[in-house]
C-alpha positions in Angstrom: 106.5 71.1 123.0 108.7 73.1 120.6 106.4 72.2 117.8 103.6 74.4 119.1 106.0 77.4 119.4 107.0 77.0 115.8 103.3 76.8 114.7 102.6 80.0 116.6 105.6 81.7 115.0 104.5 80.5 111.6 101.0 81.9 112.2 102.3 85.2 113.5 104.7 85.6 110.5 101.8 84.8 108.1 99.4 87.3 109.7 102.1 90.0 109.6 102.7 89.2 105.9 99.0 89.3 105.1 98.6 92.7 106.8 101.7 94.4 105.3 102.2 92.6 102.0 105.8 93.6 102.1 107.4 90.3 101.1 109.5 90.2 104.2 108.0 88.0 106.9 106.9 85.3 104.5 110.5 84.1 104.3 110.6 83.7 108.1 107.3 81.9 107.9 109.1 79.4 105.6 111.9 79.0 108.1 109.3 78.5 110.9 107.6 75.8 108.9 110.9 73.9 108.3 111.7 74.3 112.0 108.3 72.9 112.9 108.8 69.9 110.7 112.2 69.4 112.2 110.7 69.6 115.7 108.5 66.7 114.9 111.6 64.5 114.4 114.2 66.0 116.7 113.8 67.6 120.1 116.7 70.1 120.1 115.6 73.8 120.2 119.1 75.0 119.3 119.2 72.9 116.2 115.6 74.0 115.3 116.6 77.6 115.8 119.7 77.3 113.7 117.7 75.7 110.9 115.0 78.4 111.2 117.6 81.2 110.8 119.4 79.4 108.0 116.3 78.7 106.0 114.8 82.1 106.6 118.0 84.0 105.5 118.5 81.8 102.4 114.9 82.4 101.4 115.2 86.1 102.1 118.4 86.8 100.2 118.0 84.4 97.3 114.3 84.3 96.5 113.1 87.7 97.6 114.6 89.6 94.7 113.1 87.1 92.2 109.7 87.4 93.9 109.8 91.2 93.9 110.7 91.3 90.3 107.8 88.9 89.5 105.2 90.7 91.7 106.3 94.2 90.7 106.2 93.5 87.0 102.9 95.4 86.5 103.9 98.3 88.7 103.2 101.7 87.1 106.0 104.2 87.2 105.2 107.4 89.0 105.5 110.8 87.4 109.0 111.1 88.9 110.3 107.9 87.6 108.7 108.1 84.2 110.4 111.4 83.3 114.0 110.1 83.5 115.3 109.5 80.0 112.6 111.5 78.3 113.1 114.5 76.0 112.2 118.0 76.9 112.5 121.5 75.4 114.2 124.4 77.2 111.8 127.3 77.6 114.0 129.5 79.7 117.8 129.5 79.5 119.4 127.0 81.9 122.2 128.6 83.9 123.2 126.9 87.1 125.3 129.8 88.4 122.3 132.2 88.1 119.7 129.6 89.2 117.6 130.0 86.1 116.1 127.5 83.7 112.9 125.8 82.8 112.0 122.9 80.6 108.7 121.7 79.2 108.1 118.0 79.3 104.8 116.4 78.4 103.1 119.8 78.5 104.3 120.6 82.0 106.9 123.2 82.9 109.7 122.2 85.3 112.5 124.0 86.9 115.7 122.6 85.4 119.5 122.6 86.0 122.2 121.4 83.7 123.9 118.1 84.5 127.3 119.8 83.8 127.3 122.7 86.2 129.5 124.8 83.8 127.1 124.4 80.8 124.6 127.0 79.8 121.7 125.7 77.7 119.8 128.2 75.6 116.1 128.3 75.2 114.7 126.2 72.4 117.2 123.4 72.7 116.2 119.8 73.2 117.4 118.1 76.4 117.3 114.6 77.9 116.3 114.3 81.5 119.1 112.5 83.4 117.9 112.8 87.0 115.5 114.7 89.3 116.8 116.5 92.4 113.9 117.6 94.6 111.6 119.4 92.2 114.3 120.2 89.6 115.1 118.3 86.5 118.7 117.6 85.9 119.2 117.7 82.1 121.8 117.3 79.4 121.6 118.6 75.8 120.6 116.0 73.4 123.8 116.2 71.4 125.9 115.2 74.4 123.9 112.0 74.7 125.0 110.7 71.3 
């Protein structure tokens, strides 16, 4: 009788995975499949459930990172992610204390702040984008990067 429950669980996990494509429930579907195969041989729900949990967690923690790396290989970086590490030019003096500063990157102007809060970066200098906080670029002068 446990076999039918494991088949239902397998089907539910597969349907959820197909709907969401989140690479989360597929691992539990693998656990349900192994538990189903075990239920054909043994009739112990406790053993089947332990095997289900064990197989699911092993698949989740050890194969999910590899699968995400493989499936997300062709992922295109968004505007936010693609700016980090790029070079820009300061068009308005960056002074964190006075909340001023703008940088041009790829033809777009961004509000900018210095990575080192004490540093003042004059207009015309080249900077490297280190991070983005909200809608502000966090930059360092290019000389500091070397």
